[in-house]
Every structure is written in C-alpha cells, then in structure tokens.
N, C-alpha and C positions, 0 to 999 in steps of 0.2 A: 442846379448848378452842374455843369459838365465836369466830370472827373477825368483827369488825364491818366490814361493807362499806358503801360509799357507795350511797345510793339512786340508781336510774336518774334521768337528767335530768328526765324528764317528771313524776317524783314529788317533786322537790325543792320545798320550800315557796316559795322565791324564784321558781322557774319557774311554779308554780301562780299566784302573785300576778301575775306578768307576763302570764299568759294571761288572768286575770280583767280586768286593766287593758286589754288588747288588745280583749277582748270589749266592754267599755264604750265604748271609742273607736269601734269598728266599729259598734256599735248607734247611737251618736249620729250618725255619718255617714249610716248607712242611713236613719234616720227623718227627719232634717232634709232630706237631698237628695231623698228620696221625696216629702216634702211640697212642696218647691220644684217638682218636676216635675209634681205634681198641679195646682198653682196655674197653671203655665204651660199645662198642658193645658186647664184651665178657661177660659183666655184665648184658646183657639183654636190653640195651638201643641202639637198632639198627636203628629204624626208625626215621624219622625227628621229629615227634611229641614228641617222648620220649626225644630226644636231646633238643628240645625247653624247655620242662619242667625241665630237669636236669640242663641245662646251663642258663636258664632264659633269653633266647634271642628270638627275633622275628623269624618268619618263613623265611623272606627274608634273615636275617643275617645268620641263620643256613644253608640255601641253598647255600649262597655265600661261607661260611666256608667249607662246604663239597666239593663244586666244586673246590675251589682253591687248595686244597691239592691233588686233583686227576690230576692236571695238570702235564704233563711230564716236563715242562720247569720251573725252579725256578723263572725266570722273570715273567712268566705268573701267578705264585702264588702270587708274589708281586703285580701285577696289579689287581688281583681280590679278594685278601683277605680283610676281613672287617677292619674297622679302629681300632685304638689303644684302644679306650674305650671298644669296643665290645670284643677285644681280652682279655683285663683284666677281663671283666665279664665272659668270657668263662673259664678263668683260675680259678676264684673263684668257679664257678659251678663244674668244674672238680675235684677240691680239695674236695668239699663237697661230691661228688659222689664216692670218693675213687678210683681215677685213679691211685694212687700210688705216694709216695713222689719222687721217681726217675724220673718218667714220668713228674710230675708237675714241677720238678726242670729244666728239659730239655726245657719244653715249656716256663717256666719263663725266662730262659737264652736267648732263641730264640727271645722272645718278647722284652727283654731288648736290645739285639743287634739290632733288627729292629728299635726300637725307637731311639737308639743312632745314627744309620745310617741316619735316616730321619732328625734328629735334627742337626747333625754335618756335614754331607756330602751333603745333599740336601737342607734342610731348612724347608720344610713342605710337607704334603701329596699331596697338589695340584701340587707342583713342581715335586714331584716324579712321579705322574701320567703323567705329560707332558714329562718327560724324558723317561718313559716306553713306551709311545705312539710311539716313534721312534724305540724301541727295540723289542716290542711285537706287531706283525702285528694284532693279534686278538683284541687287546685293542684299536687300532687306531680309528676305526669307532665310538665306544661308547664314547671315549674321545672327538673326534671332535664334535659329535652331542650334547653332554652334555654342552660343552662350547659355542657352537654356539647358542644353545637354551637360555643359560643365557645371551649372548650378545644381542639376539633378545629382550628379556624382558627388558633389560637395555635401549637399544636404543628406544624401543617403549615408555618407560616411559619418556625418555629425549626429544624425538621429539614430543610426545603427540599424535601420530597417529600410526596405524599399519594396515597391510593387511593380509588376509588369503593366498592369492595367487597373484603373479605377473607373467605374462607370456609375452614373446615377440616371435613372429613368423615371419619368412621370407619365402615367397613362391616365388621361382624363376622360371621364364618361359622365353623361347626364346623371345627376343625383336624384335622390328621393325627395328632395325639398326644392320648391321653386326658387330660382335665382342662385342655386348652389350646384357645384359639381363635385363628384367623388373622384378620388385619385388613388391609383395603386403606385406606391413608391418602391422601386427596385434598386438596390445598391449592391455593387460588387467590388471587392478588393481582391484582385487575382494575382497569382504568382508572387505572394508575399514571402519575403525571406529576410534573415538578419545579415547585415554586413559586418557586425561586431558581435562577439559572444554575449554582451550585455544588452543587445537590442531587444526592445519590447514594442509591439504594435499598439498604438493608442487610437481609439476611435471615440468620437463624441457626437452628440446630437440626437440619438434615437430617443424618442419621447415615449414614456410609459404612462398611459392614461387608461386605467381599467374601464372607465365609462365616462359619459358626458357629465360634467359638473355644472353647477349653477353658474350662469353667465357665459358659458362657452357656446359657440355656434358650430362646433365641430367635435368629432371624437376620432380616435385612432385605435385600430384593432389590428390583429394579425390578418393574413389573407382569408382565413376561414371564419373571421369574425370573432376570434378568441381575444380575451383581454390580454394586454401586454404587461406582464408582471416581471419578466426577465428576458434576457437576450435569447433564451431558448424559444420564446414565442415569436421572435423576429427572424431567426435563422431559417434558411431553406435547406434542409439537410441533404436533399438529393443533388444539390449543386455546390455544396460546401465540403471541403476536405479537412477543415480544421476540426479536431476532436473537441467535443463539448467541454472536457475537463481542462482544455487549454484556454478557454474563454472565461474571463472573470469580469463581473459587472458590479458597479457600485452606483446606487441611486443617489443623486444630488438634487432634491426637489423633484421636478418633472423630467430632468435630464439624466441620462445614464452615461457614465464613463465606462468604456469597455477597454480592457487590455487583453491582448492575445500573446501568450508566451510560447516558447518551444518551437518557434519557426525554424525551418531549415537554415543552416549557416552556410553562406557562400553560394556560388552559382551551381555547384555540383556536389554530390551525385544526385541529391533528391530534388524533385521539382518543387517550385514554390507552392505555398498553401493558398487555397481559395476560401474566401468568406463571402457568402451571398445572403442578403437580407431582404425582407419584403414587409410592407405595411399597407393597410387599407385605411386611407384617410377619408372619412365620411364628411361631406359638406365643407371640405377644406377650401376650395377655390370658388370664386364668384363667377357666375355665368355671364353677367353683363354689368355695366356701370350705371349708376344713377344719373338722371338728367343733370347736365352741367358739370359732371365730374370728369376728371381725366385719369381715373384710376387705371392701374395696370396690375398684372400679376405675373408670376414667373416660377420657373423650376430650375434648380441648379444645385451646386454643392461646392465644397472647398477641396482644393487639390491637397489631399492629405491621405496617406503618408506620401513621401517623395515617390513619384511614379513616372514611368517612361511614357505613359499615355493616359489621358483623361478624356472621357466621352460623356457628354450630356445628350440624352435623347428625350424628346417630348412627343408622345404618341397621342393623337387627339381623335376621339370619336367624330364621325362625319357631321354630327349635329353640334359639335363644340366649336364655337368661333369660326364658322366657315368664312374663308376669305381673309382671315387675319394672319399676318406674317410676323414671325418672331424677330426680336432684336437681340443680338448678342451683347452680353454685359460681362466684362472681365474687370473685377475690382480688387484693389489692394485692401486686405482686411487686417493688416498688421496693427494699425493704431486704433481703428474705430470698430473693428469686428464686422460681423455679417451685416449686409445692407438689404433693405427692402427696395423693390423696384420703384416705388413711389417717392423715395427719399431723395429729393433734388440736391440736398446738401452733399450727397456722396458722389456727385459727378466728378469732383476733383480727385476722387480715388480711382477713377477709371484708368486701366492699363491699356496703352495703345499697342495692340498686337495685330498680326495679319490674319488670324483665324476668322472663319466665316461660318454661316449656317447653311447646311445642305438639306434640301428637300429630298426625302428618301423614297417617297411613293406611298402606295397604299397596300395594306395587308402584311402579315408577318414575314413573308418571303422577301419583301423589300427592305426589311430591317436588319438584314444579315450584318454581322460584325466580324470581319476577318480575324480580329484579335481574340475573339471568343466564339468558337463555332457553336456552342450550346445556347447562344443568346436567344435565337428565335424560339427554341424549345422552352426557355424560361418565360418568355412573353406569352406564348400560347398557354402554358400551364397556369400562369397567374390569372389570365383572362378567364380560363375555364373555371377556376376556383371561384371567381367573382361572378360567374354566369354572364360574362360579357363576350361579345362577338369580336374577336381580334381582326377578322376580315374587314371590319368597318372602320379601322383606324388608318390615319395618315400620319406620317412621321417626319420629324425634323431632327437634325443632329449637328452637334459641334464636336469636332475631334481636335484635341490639343496635344501635340507631342511635347514632352518634357515641360509640363505646366509649371509656372512659378509657384513654389511651395507656399501653401496657405492662401493662394488667390481664390476668390469667389468667381466661379464660372457658371453663368446661367443664361437661359433664354427667357426674355421678357415679352409679354403679350399685352398690347393695349386693348382693354376690354371694349367690346362693341356696345352700342346704346341698347338700353332695355327695349324690348318689343312693345 
C-alpha cells in the first residue's frame, strides 16, 4: 500500500508562495534603491565617501547597500541589504540630498513593504536570514559561520572552558592479521582556557585495555606498545603543556573520564594549554568487506569542548583502500549518542552543513596544519615509533570552523570487496 508522505519544505505551496512574495519585495528594494543611488551619482555623489557623508551611514553599511542592489537575484538583495534602521537613515539622507520626491516615495514604499513582509510573514530579520540561507546559496556560508560563532561563544560561557583547536587523526596501516588494519589515533585539544573561574575541562572516551581479552578482535596500547592503565600512558609529553598533576582520571568500566583543572583564565596573559594524546589500535579496522555486505568504517570524534576549529584527518597507507573516497558525516549526538557509520537509523540525525572533505596529497609535508605548526612533526614521530613509513601515506581532511558543540564529525569509508 502506498504511503502518502509530506512534500519537502521547498515544494510546499505555502513555501513557494512565500518565496515569490520575498522575490517581489527584494525586486522592489533593488530597483528603487538603485534608482536613488543613480540620481545621487548624477548629482556628483558617485564614490563611497561622498555617499557616506550624504546618507550619514558608516563605510560598511554603504558598501553593503551598494553591493546589495547590484545583485541580479532579488533574494540575494534581501540577504545582503542593511537592516531596517539603516534603510530609514538612508531615506532621510537621500531626501535631504534632493533625490526627488518621486524617487524617495518609491524607496519609502519599498521599505514599508519590506518591513511589513518581515513583521507579518516571517517574524524578524534573524528568521528571514535563516529562510534565505536555503534559497540563496551565496548567503549560506556566512549565515552558518555567523550563527555557529555565536553558539561557540554561548557554549564557552556556559561550559566555562573553550579551545582554539581540537583535532582527531587516524593513521591506518596494514595490520599484522589478515583482513585487519592497525590505526594510530592522535587527538589534540589545543589552546585550552577557562572562561569562568569554575571552568573544568572534561574529556571522555579514551579506552584503557591492558591487553586483549577473550572475545575481543582488537587491543589498544600506547604508541610504544605499553598497556594503557592511566592517562599518563596516552599523553604525548613533548607536545603537551598541561602538567601531569592537573590531569585527573577516573576509570568507569573500560572508559576513562578525564578532567583537567587549572587552565589559564581569560585570553591573556598566559597562552592556552595544549593536551595531545596518542594510542595504537591493533586490528581495529577491517581491510575489506565480506561478500554481499555493504559495511563501512570511519574515523572521527565529537566536537568537545567548545572550540573555534575542529579538524578530522584520515591518513591512509598506500595499500589501504586504494581508490576509495571518504564521505563526510556530521551527526547530532544529543539524544542518541555516538553513531556507527553502518547504522542506517541515524540518517535522521545528520546535520546539513557546507563542510566538505579535502584531499591533502601524499607524505607528511602535505599534511601541514596552519592552526598547529607542529602537526607534521607529531605525525612523523608517531609513525617512527610504530616503525611505519609516513612518506607512504595519503591524507584526507575535514576542517569545521565553530563546530556545533557535541556534534559527531567523521569521515566514512565504504569498504572494498575482499580480494
């Protein structure tokens, strides 16, 4: 029996009608303001400085105004035009400059219609920006970045801690067992600081498994093969500035909860603290899929603590999944927690963002990270400790500015068929 499903939002008649109304409002603003600027130019007020003095607006507002009316798309005009108060000030300045009563009247009507549209059809300018981010591709990136930056500031204040950069790196290499791959996991939380005196950095998920237990198909050790009994076995001292006495660990089953106290308070005078960890995961990832299977695997992490930048790197040995391209997966973990790439039920938790995966090239010099100049040194040292050749690696990266706090950001790989 066919099941009737609701049309996607963009195809609903009411949404299409709203879009047409927005286009009409944007076109009226575009044409009337452009005519006003043309008349002012004919009166000798052609450059931006002259318009600033005439309209009594700031340089940035005048720049936005001029740019918005040059857009070919009326929706793009709505997305970029200054706010209502600036438009009213523009109108007063144009009236004083003698733009002409007919021109001023058209601009007045366009602004009135714009305000009525915002107030009665949308609600406020913030909601209009959100609506336009779906309709105007060019506005999507700035819309996302602006709101994610605001969320970062809010969560930093609420949590009492923040970081400049969080990165998680998986280096995959042929393992010692057929059908399995070994992985070096490198994790960094850099530039950590408190935003409130009571702030404490919480880290979760480092697994302490001294050795393989019955029924397990993998084991996890430190870089040099040492058992993991405490966070001291995971920390990379040469790359960490957090003193050992500031790190407290509590083991809860196989998972360790880590807290870091005594972080610098505020942006100055001390630099933020760095915490870099590494693990060697033996036989953790599958090398290929079984016949008839659609299995995938992936590497990623959660955006925690609030951070200005989150980077996921996957560095693959040349013999690991040649020709396989990763898929970016950004998931909401608030309700149902961390997801596995094979869990189809978690597709509804996907967060639609503009981030993408970048191919870095081959060898450590291609993996440079501007946010962390010592990154290639860390990769080289980790590979040397594991007796792996870093020059045989190819890399993929996803960089997210102001990630949504708690989101799971990962790169998924569809496993190739078994040879």
